[in-house]
N, C-alpha and C positions, 0 to 999 in steps of 0.2 A: 504493500499500498505504501503511496507517495502521499506524502503531505504540503502542499504549496501555498507559501506566503504567498498572495497575489495585490495584497492593499492593509498600510500600517500608516493611517494617517491619522493622529491625535488620538480618541478612543477607536476608533473606528477601525475593525480589523476584517480580511475577507481571506479565506482559506479554500485553495481547491485539493479537492481529495481527488484520489484515482486509485479505482483495485483493477488489476490487471484481467485480466478476462480469462486467461488459465488457473486466476487464484477463483476466479466466482463459481467455475469451472468444478475444480479439485473440493470445494465446498458442496456444491450441489452433488458431487457422486459421492460424499460421505453423507451425504443428509439420503439419497439415494438409496445407498447400502443399506441402509438402516430400515428403512422404508421396506427395502424387499423382503424383507425377514418378516414382515406383521400384515402387507397385503394380503384380499383374498380376491383373485382374479379367477372367472370361472377358463377349466381348461387347463388348467397351471395347478400341480400342489403345493401347498403351503411353505415358500423359501424356495421353491424351482423356478420360480418367475423371470425369465432372463433381464438383466440389466437395462438393454435395449429399450426392449416391451417396456419397462417401468418407466425409465426414461423419456419413452414416444408418450406417455398417458401421465405422467409427473412431474416431470421435468420443469418444466415451465413455471405450472405454479408450485413449485418449491424455490425455484429462482426468485421467483415473486416475493414470497415469505424471506429469503435471504435479503433482500432488496429491501424489504420493511424494516427488516432486523438491523440492517448496517445502518437506514437512515435515522433510527430510533435512539440503538446506543453509541454512534461513533461518536456524533457529536462530542456529547460529554463527553466522552475519552481522550479525546483531541485536544479541550479546553484543560483538562486535568493535566495532561502533560505538558501544555504549555505555559503550566500555572497563570491560566487566566480565568476570571469569571465572567460571565456573559451578561449584560444587565437585562436582558432580555431574551425571550426563548430566541435563539438561532435562527436565522431565516435563511430554508434552505431551497436552493435552486439547482433539477436537474434538467434534463433534455424532454422537451415537449412533443419532440418530430417519432409517430409513431415509428416508423422505419426504424431508428438508432435505437427505441425501447427494444422491441422486439429480436435488434441483437444482441444487446443484453441481455433478456430473456433465453436466448439461445446458446451465451457465453462466447459471441461471436464477437464481441466490442467490448471494450472496460468500460466499467460503471463508474460515471464521475460525477460529480456532485459539488457546485460552488456554499460554504456556510458564511455567511455576511453576520455581524452582531458588532455590538460596543460593547466592551471591557468596562469592567466597575476599576476604576484608578485606583491604584496602591496608596495607602494613606497609611501617615507614619503619626501617628497618636504624641499629641503634645503635653506639655504637663498642664495642669488645671493648677496651680498652686498658683496663679493671677488671677485667676477668676473670682470674684466678690458678689456678694448678693447680699441685699437686703428680706428680711422675712417681714412684712407687714401682719401685725398683730392686732383684733380687739379684743378690748377684757368685754365679756357681756355682763349689761348692767341689769341688776333686777327690774328698772322701769322698762326694759325692751324684753323681757319673761314674758310681765306682766302685760305688754300691749299686745303679745303676740297669743296668750293665753285670752285675752278678750275679744281677739279676732276668731279665737277658737271658738268662743264661748258664743258669739253672734251666730257663726253657722249653725251651731247645735240650739237654736234658740226654736222655745214652740212657737206656735201663734195661734190666735184663737178668732173664729169668725165673727164680725161685726157688722151694725143694721149703718152706721153712718159713711158718712164719706170718705175716700181714698186719703190720708196724708203720709208725709214722709214720715222715713222708716217703715210704712205697715206694706203686708205681703198680697198681692194683685193676682189672680188666679184667670186668666182668660184664652179667648180665642183669636188668632190673630191673621189678618193676607196681607201681604205687604205687595206692593204693585208701582212699577216705575212706567210711567208713561200710559197710567192704564191699564197695561199687562203682568199680571202674577209672574213672580221671576221663583228660580229656585231654590232652595230653603227661605223664603220669605211667608212660609206659613206653619203654625202651628196650634194647635189645641192642650186647653189644661195648660199652659205656658205659666210659671208662675216666678214673679218678678218683683224683689224688694225695692220699693223705690229711695232712690238712693243710694242702691249702690253700686250704680255707673258699671253695668253690666252689659247694657243696651246701650245703642248709637247715642252721639248727645242728643237730649235735645228730647226724647224717646218718654225718658221716665216724668220728666216735669209734668208734660201734660195726662200725665193720669191721676194727678192731684186733683180731688174734688171730685172724682166717678164713685161709683156705689153699684153694688150686685144687679145685675141687669141692664145695666146703660150701655148705648152704643157710642162710639163715636170715631170718625177717621181722624187720624193723627200726622201729618206732614210731617217731615223729615231728611235733613243731608245728609247722605256720605261722606266721611270723610274723604280728603281726597288722597290720601295711601291705604285706604280699604285694601285689605288683601284682594277680596276679588273683584280685578279688574272691569267686568260690566257692569258693578256697582258704584266704585271710585267714584265719589264728586256729584253724582246723582241725586236728584230731588225724590223724594217716595215717597207714598203715602200709606197707611197701616188701618187695615179697617179692625178696629176691636170690639170686643162681646166680652162686657166684664160679667165673672160668673159668680165672683166671692172675693171679699174685703177684708183683711185679716189683720189683727193689730198684733204687736210682736208683745210675747211673756217678757216678765221682770228676770232677768238672769244674775246671777251672783257664784264669785268665785269662791266654791267653796269643798269639800269634800264629795258632796251630792255632785257635785257639776263633773268631776275626777270621775266618780264610780259610771257616770251614767257614758262619759267616752272610753270605760273600759279599763280604768286605770284606780289603784286600789287609793291612792289620796292625793290633793291637791298640793303638796310635796314633792310626791313621785311625779305628777306631773307637770311641774315646774321642774324638776331635774329630767326630765325628757325634754320638754321645749327648750332645754340650755342647751342639750345635747345637740339639739337638731341646728339651732344656732349657729354653733359653733362649729359643726360639721359643713353648713353652709358657708360661714367664712374662710375655714380654714379651705375650702376646695378654692375660692376664689384665690387663698394665699397662693396657694400650691401651683395654679396657674401664672403667676404671677412672677412667682421664683420660678420656676420653668421657662418662663419667659426669660428674664433674664440672663438663666445659662445659658439659654439657645444661642440669643442677641451675641453673647461675649464667644461663644464658641464660631459664630458666624465669621467674626472679627478674624479669630484664630485659623481656620481653616478658609483657604483662598483656591480652588481647582475645579479643573472642568469639570462637568458633569455630564451622565449620558443622554444624551438631544431623546432618543427614545420616552426614557424614565420622564424628562422636564416636561414634553410634548403629551405627555398621557397626563401628568399632574397639571400643566396649565388647562389642558380640555374639562381638567373634572373641573375646577374655581372655575372656569367661561361658562360652565354649563350652569353653576349655582347665579353666578352674576346675572347672567340673562333673567333666569329664574324668578331673580328677587325684582329686575328692572321689570319682569311683564308683571306679576302679584303687585305691583305696586303701581302698576300705569305708567310712572317714570322711564325717560332717555338718559342717556348717555349727559344730555344739553342741560338737562335739568339739574344733574350732578354736577354742572362747572367744569365736567371735562368730555371729553370727544372717546372715540369710539378706539382710534389710535392709539391716544395716550394708556387708553384704562387695558388697551393689554399689552400694551411695553410695559406697565408698572405690574400685571400680575403674571405675565412672563417671568421677571425679575423674582416674583415672590413664590415662581413653583418653580424656579431655579434653586431658590435659597431652599426650598422647605425639601428636595433631593436629595441635595450638598450635606444639610444638616440631617438627614434621614442615614443617611451613607455613615456617618460620621459616629452617628449613635450606635449605628450595625459594626462597625470594625471597635466601637468600646467596647459593647457587650460581648461581642463576639471574644475579643481577647482573655473581657473577665471571664469567660466560662458561664454569663447569664443564659439562664434558658427556662422557659414557659412551661410551668409542668401540667399535665392532662387535669388535675383537678381545677387549677386556675380557668383553665378553657370552659370547663364544664361550669364553674361561674359567671363568666360571663357568658354565655350561650343562655342559661338561666337568667339574667339580668334582662337579653333580648326578648327573651319569651313574655316576663315580667311587663313588658313595656307595651304588648299588644294582645290585651286577654282575648282568647275566643280565635285567634290565629297561630296558636303553637306549631299545628300539622304541617302549616303552608309554610313556616318561618326553620323548622328543623328540616324540611325537605330543600328549602333553598342553601342548608348548610352543608346536606347532604350530596346533592349533586351538582352543584356550583362549583367549578374549579375557581380556586384562590378564593373561597369564602370563608374558609377557616383561617385562613391569612390576615383575614380583615379583623377576627376577633383575636388571634397572635399577636401582631402589630403593635397595637396600644397595650398593648398587658408591657411586654416584651419594653416597648419606651422607656414605659414610667419606671421599670423596673431599673434601666439604664442612669434615669434621672434621679431615683433612688441614689445609685452607688455614686452620681457627681456630688449629690448634697454631701454625702460621708468626706466628700473628699476637698471640697470648697471653701471658702472661706464664706459663712454664713452670720450675720449679725440682724439681733431681732431688734425691730423698732414699734414699740405699740402707736397705734394710727387709728383716729375717728372710722365712725361705720362709712360713713361719707367719704374720707377718705380711698379706703379700702375700695370703695365700690363706684370709684372715681373710672370711666369708660378710658384705658388705657392701648385701646386697640391699635392706633395707631403707633404705637411705640415698641420699634425693633422687630417686630411681626411682621413687616411689610419692609416696601420700599417708603423711601422720602418723601414721596410727591404723595399730591391728596389722594383719596379713594375715590372708586367711583359710588356706587352704590352705597345707603347708607347702613347697611347690612353687612360689614367689612368682612368680606370674604379670608382677611388674613385673621384674623380672629377665630371664626370658625373653623380655619382650619388648621389650630394647634391648641385650641381651647378643649377642654372637655367636652364640653356640651354640643359636641356638632351632630350627635344624633337626633334632635330635635326635628329638624327637616325630613325626616322619616316619620314623623306621625302625621297619624291620619287626622285630617284638617274638621274641626269643627263646620256646623251649619253657616253658611255665609251672611245671613240676617235677619232679625235684626240684631244678634249680638255681637260685639266686637270680637276682633282677634283675638285667636287667645291669650297674644302676647298681654293683653291690657285685662283679660279675663277675670271670673268668678272667683269669688270667693270661697267657694267651695272645696 
């Protein structure tokens, strides 16, 4: 077998592989000898079929099997011998000429094919002694815990039907039908819908027009959908809603005590406070984690500058660009609305894609050299978390991960990355800094996680690219109207 390098420019490689016809014929004859003793052909005793007859009947099919096996196995063996890692599956090109292919299958012509691929560049790991990060920490106050418990109590509040007119804080049960330009629209109809006036669950201007209504009243409410409403066909449009009030109920008084805790399935109000504190600390901890991670990635970005495989960058850019265009379509906006152009946005997000690929390769090398592995138990926990996000769709999700090539890697990659970040956190200089809640939650998505230029859509792809919450976009969408988008959503 001859292996000839025909291209070596940057990361691009092209290899020509030639296996002489006589070698292919020898392999075929060895396979035929094995087949000869096993085949059953009428007119011949077992093991006594002439080789020439077996070759005539099975030669080409056996040769086709050999070619497929070589195409399947040789590329990885060749790369291993060359000490190279391909960034993507190598592209294999062989003759498409039927006559030439027929000669190969008849062992009358050499088997030739070409491998085209990009190598993963060699990465020399550098010291992280100079990396310094600030870990922002928020001290959870009793007031914040009590405020959160009051919100929980509000959601658990009971209501009692009343005969009077609806006032702020009352719950209205109603049927409604939404129309734009006199035509009903998808998601604009509901029956026995419950809405607490003042909860801001519905689009602006809707709830206020329910004040003063009582059971049995009918009214047409006129509102205007927000310009940024996620359903593009409704964004900025004036709509009417035919309302029929079925019940008005006033809220019962709530008290923060052991009785409330028991109602919520907790043994005491102190235990409830402990749980709420833990939830708040966990939420802040996640934000702190992402900020620390971003600082580490920013400094790794400064440490490592090398060419990244273009095909990996292309794939990453397409993922980001698809999300950008989805966000623009949902908001009904254009690049001009975001004070940029498509060309400038492409350039910016191309740079982001290159950064992500390069840092991914660096983290992979760090993890590999450190012997970091993802256990089967960790994979199972990650899969279970996916299943919990979509109750009722468990079978479809399991089938997806079982049957989709690369799907398991989408579970493994983030776990591996977080374990590498944990390793780095144990090695770099970390200084804790106590900050306020507002300081911690300040949006710094434009810092370090993306190029310096202004991002295109407001929903920054950069932040979504490296933050833990990026899976939200896969979640099923709520009804379009008249409720607000989920981000502003319900108190439930």
